[in-house]
Kinemage of the C-alpha trace (Angstrom):
@kinemage 1
@onewidth
@group {chain A} dominant
@subgroup {mainchain}
@vectorlist {calphas} color= white
{ca unk a 1} P 30.572 -4.760 5.205
{ca unk a 2} L 31.659 -4.876 8.823
{ca unk a 3} L 35.355 -5.666 8.519
{ca unk a 4} L 35.701 -6.714 12.168
{ca unk a 5} L 32.917 -9.258 11.733
{ca unk a 6} L 34.574 -10.626 8.611
{ca unk a 7} L 37.968 -10.868 10.312
{ca unk a 8} L 36.662 -12.440 13.512
{ca unk a 9} L 34.287 -14.954 11.879
{ca unk a 10} L 36.889 -17.780 11.846
{ca unk a 11} L 37.555 -17.099 15.539
{ca unk a 12} L 33.844 -17.178 16.369
{ca unk a 13} L 33.522 -20.424 14.392
{ca unk a 14} L 36.330 -21.998 16.419
{ca unk a 15} L 38.649 -22.379 13.428
{ca unk a 16} L 41.245 -19.848 14.574
{ca unk a 17} L 42.397 -18.216 17.796
{ca unk a 18} L 42.178 -14.457 18.228
{ca unk a 19} L 45.920 -14.061 18.679
{ca unk a 20} L 46.443 -15.615 15.252
{ca unk a 21} L 44.698 -12.612 13.690
{ca unk a 22} L 47.497 -10.407 14.950
{ca unk a 23} L 50.639 -12.533 14.846
{ca unk a 24} L 50.782 -13.128 11.095
{ca unk a 25} L 49.799 -16.797 11.274
{ca unk a 26} L 47.254 -16.390 8.479
{ca unk a 27} L 47.165 -14.410 5.234
{ca unk a 28} L 44.230 -12.699 3.564
{ca unk a 29} L 43.996 -15.735 1.287
{ca unk a 30} L 43.674 -17.941 4.372
{ca unk a 31} L 40.870 -15.691 5.591
{ca unk a 32} L 39.023 -16.071 2.289
{ca unk a 33} L 39.520 -19.853 2.454
{ca unk a 34} L 38.148 -19.938 6.005
{ca unk a 35} L 35.044 -18.081 4.864
{ca unk a 36} L 34.593 -20.503 1.991
{ca unk a 37} L 34.921 -23.421 4.421
{ca unk a 38} L 32.311 -21.884 6.741
{ca unk a 39} L 29.936 -21.438 3.790
{ca unk a 40} L 30.361 -25.098 2.810
{ca unk a 41} L 29.771 -26.201 6.412
{ca unk a 42} L 26.617 -24.079 6.620
{ca unk a 43} L 25.304 -25.488 3.342
{ca unk a 44} L 26.032 -29.045 4.462
{ca unk a 45} L 24.182 -28.415 7.727
{ca unk a 46} L 21.224 -26.959 5.819
{ca unk a 47} L 21.124 -29.981 3.522
{ca unk a 48} L 21.288 -32.365 6.480
{ca unk a 49} L 18.284 -30.672 8.098
{ca unk a 50} L 16.413 -30.780 4.795
{ca unk a 51} L 17.237 -34.467 4.314
{ca unk a 52} L 16.058 -35.204 7.846
{ca unk a 53} L 12.774 -33.467 7.164
{ca unk a 54} L 12.313 -35.383 3.894
{ca unk a 55} L 13.082 -38.707 5.577
{ca unk a 56} L 10.515 -38.046 8.312
{ca unk a 57} L 7.758 -37.306 5.838
């Protein structure tokens, strides 16, 4: 696993700011929660695309 990619994913997703990675704003538990949130958002987006395809025949 690329640790930098894992740490910076919430920043890339616009959930956090880079400085918050370094200033102690978030804990490791917060990081895990952010990843869970991003997974839920991705699944919801996938389902929305699928539903759109189904609705259009």
